[in-house]
N, C-alpha and C positions, 0 to 999 in steps of 0.2 A: 585439190581433192586427191585422196589416195587412190592409186590405180587398183583395179580388181583383177589384175592378170600377172602371173609369174612368167617371166621370159627365161627360158632354159635352152641352152645349146646342147642338143642331144645327138648321140652317135648311132649310126647304123652301118651295115656292111653291104657293099655292092658286089654280088657274086656273079658278075658278068663283065666282059664276054668270057665264054668258056675257055679255060686254060690260062687266061691272063686277066683275072678279076680286077676291077678298079679299086676294090678294097674299101677302107673306111671313108665315110662322109658324114656330114653334120647338117642337121636342120635346126633352125631357130624356132622353137616351139612356143606358142602362146598358150598358157594354161590358165583358163579362167578359174578364179577361186571357187565360184559356185558350181563348177563342173569337174573338180579335181579332188581326189581323196588319196590319203597315204595309207598303204596296206602293208601290214606286217604278217608274214607267213611263217608260222611255227617258230617264233622267237620266244621260246619258253624253256623251262627247265631250271631246277635248282643248281646253282653254281656260278651264275654270272655276277653275283654280289661277292665281295672279297672275303666275307666271313662264312661262306657256305661250305659245309663238309659234304663231299660227294661219295662218301663211303657206302651209302645204301643204294646208290644208283647203278643199274646194270652197266656192264663194261661198254656196250655199244653206245648208250646215251651219255655215259661219263666221258667217253672219248670225244663225242661230238661237242659237248659243252666246253671241254677244255680247248678244243681246236677253234671254237667260235667265240670264245670269251672276249678277245681283243676286238673282234669285229663288232660285237654287240655294244661294248662300252665306248670304243673310240670312233665308231662310224655310224652304227644304227641309231644309238641314242641321240647324238648330235643332229642327225638328219631328222629324227622324229621331233626334236625340240624346234627345229626350223619350221616343220609343218605345223606344229602347235602355234608358233608365233604368227603364222599366216592364217590361223583359224580354219585350217582344213579339217575335214572329218578324219579321225584316226580309227582305222578298222583292223582288228586282230583276227587272224585265222588260227585256230588251235585244234589239235587232235583231241578226241575223246572216244570212249567206248560206247558206241551207239547201241541202243536197245535192239536194233535190227541185226546186230552182228552175232553170228553163231559159231559154234565150234566146227561146223562143217564148211565154213566159208573158205574158198580157195585162197583168199589173201592171207588168212591165218596159216594155211599150209605153206604158202610161199615164204612167209616170214620165218617159220620154224626151220625150213630146210636151207634158207640162204643166209640168215643172220642169227639163227638159234635163239629167237625171241618169240615167246608166246604172248601175243598182245592181250589175250583174254586174261592173263595173269598180270602182265606188266602194266597195263593201263587201268587196272582197278583203282578207283579213287577212294581216299586221297593217296597220292604218291608224289615222289620227288621228281618224276619225269615231266609231268604235265603242269606243274605249278609255274607261276611267273616270278622270277627274281625281281626284287624291288626296283632295280635299276631300269627295268623295261616293263614293269607291270602296267596293265590298263588303268586309266584314271577315270574319275567320274565324267560322264559324257562321251567316253569312247564306246565303240561298238565291238562286240565279240561274237564271232561266228564259229561254231564247232563243226568239225568234219570228221568222218571216220576214215576216209581214204585220202589219196594224194591231193586231188584237185579241190580247191575251196568252192568250186561251183557244183560239185557232184552231190546231189541230194541235200543241199543246204539252202539257206535263205539269202546267200550273198548277192545273187543277181537282183532279187527283189529289193534288198536294202539299197544297192547302188542306184537302181532306177528311181526309188522313192526319194533319194537324195539329189537326183539330177546329175549324177556323176557320169562323165564320158572319158576321163583320163585317170589312170591309176599309176601312182608312183609307188614302186614295190621294193621291199627289202625282205631278207630272211633266208630261210633254209628249206630244202636245199635246192641249189640251182638246177640240178638234173631232175629232181623228183617232184616234191610238193610245190615248190615255187615254180619250177619249170612247167608242170602240168597246169597249174593255176593260171599263169600268164598266157599259156596257149589257149586255154578255154576262154579267157577274157577276150583274146583277139577273135575267136570264133563268134563271140557275142558283140563284136564291133566296138569294144573298148580300146582306146589308145593306151599302150603300155610303155612306161619308162621304168626300167630296172636300174637301181643304183648299184653298179657292178662291183664296187668295193664293199658293199653291204650284203653280199651273198657269198656262199661257199657250198661245196659239196663234199661228200665222202669220197676220197680218192681210192682207186684200186692200187694194189701193190705195184703194178706196172706203170701207173701214172703219177704216183705220189711225189716223186722227186721234182718233177717239173710242173705239177698241178694241171696236167692236161685235161682231166675230166671237167674241172671247173672252167677252164679255157674254152673247151668245146661247148659247154652248156651256154656260156655267154655268147659265143659266136652264133649258136643256134638262135638265141633270142634276137640278136642283132640282124640276122639274116631272114628269119622266118616268122618273127612275132612282132617286134616293135623296136624300141630304142633303149640305149643305156646312157647313163651319165655317172659321175662320181658324187660321193657324199658332199665333198667340198663345193662342187659346182652347184649342187642343189641348194646347199646352205647359202652360198653367195647370191643365188637367184632369189631366194626368199628374202634375204636382207635387202637386196636392191629394190624389191617390190615395196617393202615397208618404208624405205627411205624416200620413196617418191613423194613429191609435194602434193 
């Protein structure tokens, strides 16, 4: 009889004792199929398909799509295929322009002053920012939750959906590791969900001072491994799903 559990070796970071931390360690996690879901955070945007023209997309979003294209095509999509093979629920989180969002909101002011984007204009649909490229678009039977702000749990139905599905573990991919994905998995931990982030399926916008070495993304992953949950790689996840399917 086919096993109903995915066995995944997942990494975390031991930040003790002070001054001489023990560093990385691994747990062998048992992920029951009926209590695990695959969550994609903000994996959207025109440009992940090879024939997409990004000319109409604002520079901030165009830069993000170009930087993340290889991650989506070569890591996230294969990891999602493995989750589909295991018959796990596939849940998408995506941004949208909420009816409750106004011109006076402080988040709009922050976006204008720090990245020069007015979301009241940029997120009016239809647009090329919030569409899903075909390579990673939701399929019939997938779940899609829309959010206005960073965390997928803030004023959304995500928690209700997960509880109705009986989910206790989230395998998470997407963008970006410091902001939307980072706050979503932190909020998941607050609600006692076990989190496994596929660390080569995430990225963040680097600062000028961190870009050369990718330190912003490194620190985001370290925070997850120290303060939130676990990480693994796409290939480790894919291998674990295949091993589950091959069990007699």
